[in-house]
LOZAFI-111551 format. One line per 4 residues: number of its first residue (from 1); their letters; for each residue x, y, z of C-alpha. Coordinates in nm, 2 decimals, decimal comma. Layout:
NUM> A> X/Y/Z; ...
***
This chain:
1> MMSQ> 2,04/-1,67/-9,19; 2,21/-1,59/-9,51; 2,53/-1,39/-9,46; 2,55/-1,04/-9,62
5> SRRD> 2,87/-0,89/-9,77; 3,00/-0,56/-9,65; 2,92/-0,41/-10,00; 2,56/-0,53/-9,99
9> FLAD> 2,52/-0,40/-9,63; 2,65/-0,06/-9,72; 2,43/-0,05/-10,03; 2,12/-0,13/-9,82
13> VGRG> 2,21/0,14/-9,57; 2,26/0,39/-9,85; 1,93/0,30/-10,00; 1,76/0,34/-9,66
17> MLVA> 1,91/0,68/-9,61; 1,79/0,78/-9,96; 1,44/0,67/-9,88; 1,44/0,86/-9,55
21> SLGS> 1,56/1,18/-9,72; 1,33/1,17/-10,02; 1,01/1,05/-9,85; 0,80/0,75/-9,95
25> GLTL> 0,61/0,92/-10,23; 0,92/1,02/-10,43; 1,09/0,68/-10,37; 0,78/0,50/-10,49
29> ELGL> 0,75/0,70/-10,81; 1,12/0,67/-10,88; 1,10/0,29/-10,83; 1,33/0,30/-10,53
33> SDAF> 1,13/0,15/-10,25; 1,06/-0,22/-10,22; 1,18/-0,25/-10,58; 1,54/-0,18/-10,49
37> AEET> 1,63/-0,54/-10,56; 1,62/-0,69/-10,91; 1,24/-0,68/-10,89; 1,07/-0,42/-11,11
41> VEKL> 0,75/-0,25/-11,02; 0,57/-0,13/-11,33; 0,28/0,04/-11,16; 0,35/0,39/-11,04
45> SFGS> 0,20/0,41/-10,69; 0,14/0,71/-10,46; 0,15/0,57/-10,11; -0,13/0,68/-9,87
49> IEPL> -0,30/0,89/-10,13; -0,33/0,60/-10,38; -0,69/0,51/-10,29; -0,80/0,86/-10,37
53> VGLM> -0,60/0,86/-10,70; -0,77/0,53/-10,79; -1,11/0,69/-10,71; -1,04/0,96/-10,97
57> QDTP> -0,94/0,70/-11,23; -1,19/0,42/-11,18; -1,52/0,57/-11,04; -1,79/0,56/-11,31
61> LDKL> -1,87/0,91/-11,42; -2,23/0,91/-11,31; -2,11/0,82/-10,95; -1,81/1,06/-10,94
65> IPAL> -1,97/1,38/-10,80; -2,16/1,19/-10,51; -1,83/1,00/-10,44; -1,64/1,33/-10,41
69> AKQL> -1,91/1,48/-10,19; -1,90/1,17/-9,97; -1,52/1,22/-9,93; -1,57/1,58/-9,82
73> AEGT> -1,84/1,48/-9,57; -1,61/1,21/-9,42; -1,33/1,47/-9,36; -1,12/1,46/-9,68
77> ELRQ> -0,99/1,81/-9,75; -1,06/1,97/-10,09; -0,68/2,01/-10,13; -0,64/1,63/-10,11
81> LVAA> -0,90/1,58/-10,38; -0,72/1,82/-10,61; -0,39/1,65/-10,53; -0,53/1,31/-10,62
85> GALA> -0,69/1,44/-10,94; -0,35/1,59/-11,04; -0,16/1,27/-10,98; -0,43/1,06/-11,15
89> NART> -0,40/1,29/-11,45; -0,02/1,29/-11,46; -0,01/0,91/-11,43; -0,27/0,86/-11,70
93> FGGQ> -0,16/1,12/-11,96; 0,20/1,21/-11,88; 0,15/1,55/-12,03; 0,09/1,39/-12,37
97> DYIG> -0,29/1,43/-12,42; -0,44/1,76/-12,53; -0,75/1,76/-12,32; -0,56/1,58/-12,05
101> HHTF> -0,29/1,84/-12,00; -0,54/2,12/-12,03; -0,74/1,96/-11,75; -0,43/1,93/-11,53
105> MALG> -0,35/2,29/-11,59; -0,70/2,39/-11,47; -0,68/2,20/-11,14; -0,46/2,44/-10,95
109> PAFA> -0,65/2,75/-11,07; -0,98/2,58/-10,97; -0,85/2,52/-10,62; -0,74/2,89/-10,60
113> MSKE> -1,09/2,99/-10,72; -1,25/2,78/-10,45; -1,08/2,99/-10,18; -1,26/3,30/-10,31
117> MPEA> -1,60/3,14/-10,28; -1,85/3,11/-9,99; -1,81/2,80/-9,78; -2,12/2,63/-9,93
121> SRAL> -2,00/2,68/-10,29; -1,63/2,62/-10,23; -1,62/2,28/-10,39; -1,80/2,38/-10,72
125> PVFK> -1,50/2,49/-10,93; -1,29/2,19/-10,81; -1,57/1,93/-10,87; -1,63/2,08/-11,22
129> VLYR> -1,26/2,02/-11,32; -1,24/1,68/-11,15; -1,55/1,57/-11,35; -1,37/1,68/-11,67
133> NTNR> -1,06/1,50/-11,54; -1,22/1,16/-11,48; -1,43/1,19/-11,80; -1,11/1,22/-12,00
137> IHER> -0,94/0,95/-11,81; -1,22/0,71/-11,90; -1,22/0,82/-12,26; -0,85/0,71/-12,27
141> GGSK> -0,91/0,38/-12,11; -0,88/0,45/-11,73; -0,62/0,30/-11,51; -0,55/0,02/-11,76
145> VEML> -0,39/0,27/-12,00; -0,12/0,48/-11,82; 0,17/0,68/-11,96; 0,38/0,71/-11,65
149> HPVH> 0,56/0,42/-11,49; 0,86/0,40/-11,25; 1,18/0,51/-11,41; 1,45/0,24/-11,41
153> GEPA> 1,81/0,25/-11,52; 2,08/0,51/-11,52; 2,13/0,78/-11,78; 2,40/0,73/-12,04
157> ETAE> 2,56/1,06/-11,92; 2,60/1,22/-11,58; 2,34/1,49/-11,65; 2,53/1,74/-11,43
161> KPDD> 2,55/2,04/-11,67; 2,24/2,25/-11,68; 2,19/2,19/-12,05; 2,22/1,81/-12,03
165> MREA> 1,84/1,78/-12,00; 1,80/1,99/-12,31; 2,05/1,77/-12,50; 1,84/1,46/-12,43
169> TRKA> 1,51/1,63/-12,53; 1,67/1,77/-12,85; 1,78/1,42/-12,94; 1,41/1,31/-12,90
173> DMTE> 1,53/1,04/-12,67; 1,24/0,98/-12,42; 1,42/0,71/-12,22; 1,74/0,91/-12,17
177> AERR> 1,54/1,23/-12,09; 1,34/1,05/-11,83; 1,64/0,89/-11,68; 1,84/1,21/-11,66
181> FAKL> 1,55/1,40/-11,50; 1,49/1,11/-11,25; 1,85/1,13/-11,14; 1,83/1,51/-11,10
185> AKNE> 1,50/1,48/-10,90; 1,67/1,26/-10,64; 1,85/1,58/-10,52; 1,72/1,93/-10,48
189> IGEA> 1,40/1,96/-10,68; 1,44/2,33/-10,75; 1,78/2,26/-10,91; 1,62/1,99/-11,12
193> YNHL> 1,36/2,24/-11,23; 1,62/2,48/-11,34; 1,77/2,21/-11,56; 1,43/2,13/-11,70
197> LFSV> 1,37/2,49/-11,79; 1,65/2,48/-12,06; 1,42/2,24/-12,25; 1,11/2,45/-12,18
201> QDEV> 1,28/2,76/-12,33; 1,37/2,57/-12,64; 1,04/2,65/-12,82; 0,75/2,89/-12,78
205> DVHR> 0,43/2,70/-12,73; 0,16/2,80/-12,48; 0,11/2,44/-12,35; 0,48/2,39/-12,31
209> VVLA> 0,53/2,68/-12,08; 0,19/2,68/-11,89; 0,23/2,31/-11,82; 0,58/2,37/-11,69
213> WRAW> 0,45/2,64/-11,46; 0,13/2,47/-11,34; 0,33/2,15/-11,27; 0,56/2,34/-11,05
217> STID> 0,29/2,53/-10,87; 0,09/2,21/-10,81; 0,37/2,09/-10,59; 0,23/2,32/-10,32
221> ITGK> -0,09/2,11/-10,34; 0,05/1,75/-10,36; 0,37/1,80/-10,15; 0,73/1,77/-10,27
225> EYAH> 0,73/1,39/-10,25; 0,54/1,39/-10,58; 0,73/1,67/-10,75; 0,90/1,42/-10,98
229> TLLR> 0,57/1,29/-11,11; 0,43/1,63/-11,18; 0,74/1,77/-11,36; 0,79/1,45/-11,56
233> QSVR> 0,49/1,57/-11,77; 0,71/1,86/-11,90; 1,00/1,63/-11,97; 0,77/1,41/-12,18
237> YCTD> 0,59/1,70/-12,35; 0,92/1,86/-12,46; 1,06/1,54/-12,58; 0,74/1,44/-12,76
241> NEIT> 0,73/1,78/-12,94; 1,08/1,72/-13,06; 0,99/1,38/-13,19; 0,71/1,53/-13,38
245> RLKQ> 0,92/1,82/-13,51; 1,19/1,58/-13,65; 0,93/1,34/-13,79; 0,76/1,64/-13,98
249> KRPE> 1,11/1,77/-14,08; 1,03/2,12/-13,94; 1,33/2,36/-13,90; 1,46/2,43/-13,55
253> PGIR> 1,27/2,71/-13,37; 1,43/3,05/-13,41; 1,46/3,10/-13,03; 1,72/2,83/-13,01
257> ALLP> 1,97/3,05/-13,19; 1,85/3,39/-13,06; 1,84/3,31/-12,69; 2,21/3,22/-12,64
261> KLLD> 2,31/3,51/-12,87; 2,12/3,76/-12,65; 2,24/3,61/-12,32; 2,60/3,62/-12,43
265> EHKL> 2,58/3,96/-12,60; 2,44/4,12/-12,28; 2,65/3,91/-12,04; 2,33/3,80/-11,86
269> PGKA> 2,42/3,45/-11,73; 2,53/3,48/-11,37; 2,43/3,85/-11,36; 2,22/3,94/-11,06
273> AGTK> 1,87/4,05/-11,13; 1,83/4,43/-11,16; 1,64/4,65/-10,91; 1,55/4,95/-11,12
277> KGDD> 1,18/5,00/-11,13; 1,03/5,13/-11,45; 0,78/5,41/-11,41; 0,44/5,39/-11,59
281> AWVT> 0,57/5,55/-11,91; 0,87/5,31/-11,92; 0,64/5,00/-11,87; 0,40/5,13/-12,13
285> QLAE> 0,67/5,19/-12,39; 0,82/4,84/-12,34; 0,47/4,69/-12,36; 0,41/4,87/-12,69
289> IIYG> 0,74/4,73/-12,83; 0,65/4,37/-12,73; 0,29/4,41/-12,86; 0,37/4,59/-13,19
293> TNRD> 0,71/4,46/-13,31; 0,83/4,12/-13,43; 0,96/3,85/-13,20; 1,33/3,91/-13,25
297> QAAA> 1,29/4,28/-13,17; 1,08/4,22/-12,86; 1,33/3,97/-12,73; 1,62/4,21/-12,79
301> AVAA> 1,44/4,49/-12,61; 1,39/4,28/-12,30; 1,75/4,15/-12,31; 1,87/4,52/-12,33
305> ALAE> 1,64/4,61/-12,04; 1,78/4,33/-11,83; 2,14/4,44/-11,91; 2,05/4,80/-11,80
309> GMSP> 1,95/4,66/-11,46; 1,57/4,70/-11,49; 1,39/4,48/-11,25; 1,23/4,15/-11,37
313> ESIG> 0,90/4,26/-11,22; 0,89/4,58/-11,43; 0,98/4,38/-11,75; 0,73/4,11/-11,66
317> EAMS> 0,46/4,37/-11,62; 0,52/4,51/-11,96; 0,51/4,16/-12,11; 0,18/4,10/-11,93
321> LAAN> 0,03/4,43/-12,06; 0,13/4,35/-12,41; -0,06/4,01/-12,39; -0,35/4,19/-12,23
325> QLVL> -0,37/4,42/-12,54; -0,41/4,11/-12,75; -0,73/4,04/-12,56; -0,86/4,39/-12,57
329> RDPG> -0,79/4,44/-12,95; -0,87/4,09/-13,07; -1,12/4,12/-13,37; -1,26/3,79/-13,27
333> RPKA> -1,25/3,44/-13,42; -1,27/3,43/-13,80; -1,52/3,20/-13,97; -1,24/2,96/-14,08
337> WASD> -1,15/2,89/-13,72; -1,50/2,88/-13,58; -1,68/2,59/-13,41; -1,99/2,54/-13,20
341> AKPV> -1,79/2,59/-12,88; -1,60/2,89/-13,02; -1,82/3,07/-13,27; -1,74/3,36/-13,51
345> GSVH> -1,63/3,67/-13,31; -1,55/3,48/-12,99; -1,24/3,56/-12,79; -1,24/3,28/-12,53
349> GDSP> -1,07/2,94/-12,54; -0,75/2,92/-12,75; -0,78/3,28/-12,88; -0,45/3,47/-12,94
353> GVHA> -0,51/3,70/-12,64; -0,61/3,43/-12,39; -0,32/3,21/-12,49; -0,08/3,50/-12,49
357> SDSA> -0,20/3,61/-12,14; -0,17/3,26/-11,99; 0,18/3,22/-12,15; 0,31/3,56/-12,03
361> NAWR> 0,18/3,48/-11,68; 0,36/3,15/-11,68; 0,69/3,29/-11,81; 0,66/3,56/-11,55
365> NISR> 0,59/3,32/-11,27; 0,88/3,09/-11,38; 1,11/3,39/-11,37; 1,02/3,45/-11,01
369> VSNA> 1,11/3,09/-10,89; 1,42/3,01/-11,10; 1,79/3,10/-11,09; 1,94/3,42/-11,23
373> RNTA> 2,01/3,27/-11,57; 1,66/3,13/-11,61; 1,50/3,45/-11,48; 1,66/3,64/-11,77
377> ASLI> 1,60/3,36/-12,02; 1,24/3,32/-11,93; 1,16/3,69/-11,97; 1,35/3,70/-12,31
381> VGAY> 1,16/3,39/-12,43; 0,84/3,52/-12,29; 0,87/3,85/-12,48; 0,96/3,66/-12,80
385> HTAG> 0,65/3,44/-12,74; 0,41/3,73/-12,68; 0,53/3,94/-12,98; 0,45/3,92/-13,34
389> QSGT> 0,07/3,85/-13,31; -0,08/4,19/-13,35; -0,04/4,24/-13,73; -0,41/4,21/-13,82
393> FPKE> -0,55/4,36/-13,50; -0,73/4,70/-13,50; -0,58/5,00/-13,34; -0,89/5,07/-13,12
397> SHPM> -0,89/4,88/-12,79; -1,17/4,79/-12,55; -1,34/4,96/-12,39; -1,47/5,14/-12,69
401> AALL> -1,50/5,52/-12,64; -1,85/5,53/-12,79; -1,98/5,26/-12,56; -1,82/5,41/-12,25
405> EKVT> -2,02/5,73/-12,31; -2,34/5,52/-12,31; -2,27/5,38/-11,96; -2,45/5,64/-11,75
409> ATES> -2,50/5,45/-11,43; -2,27/5,54/-11,14; -2,38/5,32/-10,85; -2,18/5,00/-10,81
413> AVLL> -2,49/4,77/-10,77; -2,65/4,91/-11,08; -2,33/4,87/-11,29; -2,28/4,51/-11,17
417> KEAD> -2,64/4,43/-11,27; -2,58/4,58/-11,61; -2,25/4,39/-11,65; -2,43/4,06/-11,56
421> GAIR> -2,69/4,14/-11,82; -2,43/4,22/-12,09; -2,25/3,90/-12,02; -2,57/3,69/-12,04
425> EKDQ> -2,64/3,86/-12,37; -2,29/3,77/-12,49; -2,22/4,14/-12,56; -1,85/4,15/-12,52
429> ARAA> -1,80/4,52/-12,60; -2,07/4,64/-12,36; -1,95/4,41/-12,08; -1,60/4,55/-12,12
433> AIIS> -1,72/4,91/-12,12; -1,93/4,87/-11,81; -1,65/4,71/-11,61; -1,40/4,97/-11,73
437> KYGQ> -1,64/5,25/-11,62; -1,69/5,07/-11,28; -1,32/5,08/-11,23; -1,29/5,45/-11,34
441> LGHA> -1,55/5,54/-11,07; -1,33/5,38/-10,80; -1,56/5,10/-10,70; -1,44/4,79/-10,52
445> PKDV> -1,28/4,53/-10,75; -1,38/4,24/-10,52; -1,74/4,26/-10,63; -1,64/4,24/-10,99
449> FNLL> -1,42/3,94/-10,92; -1,72/3,78/-10,74; -1,94/3,83/-11,04; -1,69/3,70/-11,29
453> LGFA> -1,59/3,41/-11,07; -1,94/3,28/-11,08; -1,92/3,26/-11,46; -1,57/3,12/-11,46
457> TSED> -1,71/2,84/-11,24; -2,03/2,76/-11,43; -1,91/2,80/-11,79; -1,70/2,55/-11,98
461> GALH> -1,48/2,82/-12,14; -1,34/2,57/-12,40; -1,09/2,44/-12,15; -0,95/2,78/-12,05
465> AEKY> -1,20/2,94/-11,81; -1,02/2,85/-11,49; -0,67/2,93/-11,62; -0,76/3,26/-11,76
469> YRTV> -0,95/3,37/-11,45; -0,64/3,28/-11,24; -0,41/3,46/-11,48; -0,62/3,78/-11,45
473> SEEF> -0,64/3,75/-11,07; -0,26/3,72/-11,04; -0,18/4,00/-11,29; -0,44/4,23/-11,13
477> AAAR> -0,28/4,18/-10,79; 0,07/4,24/-10,92; -0,02/4,54/-11,14; 0,03/4,91/-11,05
481> PAFK> -0,29/5,11/-11,01; -0,26/5,27/-11,36; -0,30/4,93/-11,53; -0,51/4,71/-11,30
485> WRYL> -0,85/4,76/-11,46; -0,72/4,66/-11,80; -0,72/4,30/-11,67; -1,07/4,30/-11,54
489> TALA> -1,20/4,47/-11,85; -1,04/4,19/-12,06; -1,18/3,92/-11,83; -1,53/4,08/-11,87
493> RVTA> -1,50/4,06/-12,24; -1,38/3,69/-12,24; -1,65/3,60/-11,99; -1,92/3,75/-12,22
497> SEFG> -1,77/3,55/-12,51; -1,77/3,22/-12,33; -2,12/3,25/-12,17; -2,39/3,00/-12,28
501> STAP> -2,20/2,68/-12,26; -2,24/2,53/-11,90; -1,96/2,30/-11,80; -2,04/1,93/-11,78
505> GYAE> -2,08/1,82/-11,42; -2,16/2,17/-11,29; -2,53/2,12/-11,26; -2,49/1,79/-11,08
509> AKRV> -2,23/1,93/-10,85; -2,47/2,21/-10,75; -2,75/1,95/-10,69; -2,53/1,72/-10,48
513> LKV> -2,38/2,00/-10,28; -2,72/2,16/-10,24; -2,59/2,49/-10,35
***
């Protein structure tokens, strides 16, 4: 037997302890398992869930829904299918494909939607998004063309300071950014995420922030052993954006200078989050500032509120309400931006209001799970992101007063039937008015959610149906009574806008599941 030096022995022991502490999934994706020697494993693998991940990548599209149903029948949990779809998506696209990362961001919301549905229908929203997922994977070349591979090598710097990740992404150095984050991910993943947020806050882009939030929240589905894979998508997205910015010779985003200025001016780094709860009038006033002023003014108002000790929840609610107003006052898509999937007058898909609402929801959620510095920074950047979009919007907001007067029914069942009809007629204004009147009468919100959930499941929504439904669900739950129904009114409008384009795979899923 070949003798082993003391140094080699201790190195093997250390590696074994690391594998034990991280778990097999994370060591595989970091290239730390059997590849500890000189041997390099190029294929990123996911241990026991790998067969399911492969199923998501390689199953022919016309066989996918039956294959998913078979997995459920054999005892695979819906959560496991979502986890496999998320990992297949991350490995294939690495956060660098438009349809790909939109699909990833829809998986968690679809799983949350499934929990609200009757048992027989529970798999429908998930199957719908998994069908979109596999379809896009095939369009890009399947498992033969993957963006993510194990990360090898050490970073050039220690990557110990919180802004070291941001330094690598600003230099547009993908290799260094990947190595720095891989090193951070070997320790506490929450701390690694706090480092990553410095890069996320470097630009206001809906996909940048929603991907960062959905990647974090998907860890609850896949398990922490795959956190590195999920969060790498944001590392690559941020770095790739910087590469494009430099190539196109665009100036640095204004938030890069404004954010540190406001943090320093109000002495926010290290300051504990405030506990003062704003009353309805205070929240309304801040929401109007964020909605109606420019980005610098909105960011400054939030920084001042944080310095005064106002609670992040009150500030976040104001930001969310401002984004909600962008949905309720949106004049609709102009002819220059229209398409078959998003016609003139539509407000679904990548409309200013839907994008702003999803972004505000993501910034708000990130502020809840990050450290004190990033809580403050995320709310400041979130306000900056939401503001400055209302210049051409009308003053009148849905529900329109004239239409509210025409809603004469008072019974919940009658109102729900009328709302269903308005949605199917694509009458945004009437759908919004009916649901608003329903809320004013004090009827149960659950029945409205059930109605709108059905459409969020069946309709394509131009890649946004699941995310926006989830955004409204979360914001409604967190809102105080005075503001709750604004969210369902907005969702009713968006639902009427997106109706008429059934999602690919939905009809087959209903047939296979016998729903």
